VMD Tcl script that draws the C-alpha trace (Angstrom):
set ca {
  {88.59 99.37 94.27}
  {92.31 98.99 93.81}
  {92.26 95.20 93.80}
  {89.88 94.94 90.84}
  {91.81 97.50 88.83}
  {95.14 95.82 89.44}
  {94.01 92.24 88.84}
  {91.46 92.28 86.05}
  {91.28 94.04 82.72}
  {89.89 97.54 82.55}
  {86.48 97.86 80.82}
  {87.59 100.85 78.73}
  {89.90 98.86 76.40}
  {88.97 95.85 74.26}
  {89.39 92.47 75.96}
  {91.70 91.03 73.25}
  {94.12 93.93 73.50}
  {94.01 93.92 77.29}
  {94.75 90.21 77.63}
  {97.76 90.37 75.35}
  {98.89 93.65 76.86}
  {98.47 92.36 80.39}
  {100.49 89.23 79.68}
  {103.29 91.12 77.96}
  {103.50 94.19 80.16}
  {102.11 93.17 83.54}
  {104.50 95.30 85.58}
  {104.04 98.35 83.36}
  {100.24 98.03 83.51}
  {100.26 97.92 87.30}
  {102.27 101.14 87.40}
  {99.87 102.82 84.95}
  {96.84 101.67 86.96}
  {98.36 102.94 90.22}
  {99.18 106.31 88.67}
  {95.64 106.57 87.31}
  {94.13 105.68 90.68}
  {96.48 108.07 92.46}
  {95.58 110.95 90.12}
  {91.86 110.25 90.45}
  {92.17 110.09 94.24}
  {94.09 113.36 94.35}
  {91.43 115.12 92.25}
  {88.74 113.71 94.53}
  {90.47 114.94 97.70}
  {91.36 118.32 96.24}
  {87.70 118.80 95.34}
  {86.62 117.64 98.81}
  {89.09 119.95 100.55}
  {87.91 123.02 98.66}
  {84.85 123.35 100.93}
  {86.70 123.48 104.28}
  {89.37 125.71 102.78}
  {86.68 128.16 101.65}
  {85.25 128.06 105.17}
  {88.63 128.76 106.72}
  {89.23 131.59 104.27}
  {85.87 133.11 105.19}
  {86.58 132.75 108.92}
  {90.06 134.25 108.66}
  {89.10 137.15 106.41}
  {85.55 138.13 107.46}
  {84.88 136.92 110.99}
  {86.19 139.44 113.51}
  {86.03 137.07 116.50}
  {88.12 134.42 114.74}
  {90.59 137.04 113.54}
  {90.88 138.44 117.07}
  {91.51 135.04 118.63}
  {94.07 134.09 116.00}
  {95.99 137.35 116.26}
  {95.77 138.03 119.99}
  {96.03 134.50 121.33}
  {97.79 132.62 118.55}
  {100.24 135.06 117.01}
  {100.91 137.27 120.05}
  {99.84 135.38 123.18}
  {101.34 131.92 122.68}
  {104.84 133.06 121.63}
  {104.84 135.69 124.38}
  {103.89 133.10 127.02}
  {106.51 130.71 125.67}
  {109.35 133.22 125.90}
  {108.29 135.01 129.08}
  {107.57 131.94 131.18}
  {110.02 129.49 129.55}
  {107.38 126.82 128.99}
  {108.25 123.20 128.40}
  {107.11 121.43 125.25}
  {104.20 119.77 127.10}
  {103.02 123.07 128.54}
  {103.21 124.82 125.19}
  {101.40 121.93 123.51}
  {98.59 122.13 126.08}
  {98.18 125.86 125.47}
  {98.19 125.32 121.70}
  {95.45 122.68 122.08}
  {93.41 125.11 124.19}
  {93.86 127.82 121.57}
  {92.73 125.47 118.79}
  {89.73 124.46 120.91}
  {88.74 128.12 121.34}
  {89.14 128.86 117.61}
  {87.17 125.75 116.60}
  {84.28 126.63 118.91}
  {84.31 130.20 117.60}
  {84.14 128.95 114.00}
  {81.24 126.65 114.93}
  {79.52 129.53 116.71}
  {79.85 131.70 113.62}
  {78.53 128.93 111.38}
  {75.50 128.41 113.62}
  {74.78 132.13 113.79}
  {75.05 132.57 110.02}
  {72.81 129.58 109.31}
  {70.17 130.59 111.84}
  {70.13 134.20 110.64}
  {69.67 133.03 107.06}
  {67.00 130.52 108.07}
  {65.00 132.91 110.23}
  {66.00 136.59 109.73}
  {63.32 138.07 111.99}
  {63.65 137.85 115.77}
  {62.59 134.54 117.31}
  {63.02 133.40 120.90}
  {64.17 129.85 120.04}
  {66.66 131.13 117.44}
  {68.00 133.57 120.01}
  {68.43 130.78 122.55}
  {70.29 128.67 119.98}
  {72.66 131.55 119.25}
  {73.14 132.11 122.98}
  {74.03 128.45 123.47}
  {76.56 128.60 120.64}
  {78.12 131.69 122.20}
  {78.17 129.96 125.59}
  {80.26 127.17 124.09}
  {82.90 129.74 123.11}
  {82.91 131.19 126.62}
  {83.18 127.68 128.07}
  {86.15 126.90 125.82}
  {87.77 130.18 126.89}
  {87.28 129.31 130.58}
  {88.86 125.91 129.90}
  {91.81 127.71 128.29}
  {92.18 130.00 131.31}
  {92.14 127.01 133.68}
  {94.84 125.30 131.61}
  {96.87 128.53 131.55}
  {96.59 128.75 135.33}
  {97.86 125.18 135.74}
  {100.71 125.77 133.30}
  {101.83 128.99 134.99}
  {101.55 127.46 138.47}
  {103.88 124.65 137.40}
  {101.42 121.82 138.09}
  {101.45 120.40 134.56}
}
mol new
graphics top color blue
foreach p $ca { graphics top sphere $p radius 0.5 }
foreach p [lrange $ca 0 end-1] q [lrange $ca 1 end] { graphics top cylinder $p $q radius 0.2 }
display resetview
């Protein structure tokens, strides 16, 4: 993508003008092409990032479980553990990873539950089992976090 734009003439301008322009202002043209590519790439990524940002906004503002885990574990629990138990950087990093793991599984659980409820609003055994499995992943992540917390507090990390 970048190689073609930097080497050859652009199809949007006449060939005669491009050839003379390219010969006379080769360095200037490369800078213009890079700026154009950079701007186009930024617009592309900003558009692509709007979807996950909307999802995070929804999770943080409307999903009680995610809000609870962020406030209780992230904002209160991690700093409290850090100051009360004088954790090292490795221990704190491990607990932060566990907290992120719990929040990520909770967001995935919420996404699965919302999609399955929309897909099949009336009660169905298979849908219920799918929701139960998604909830079990959150519990499993929480158990993993408790095990890591135990190892950190026991000084074995």
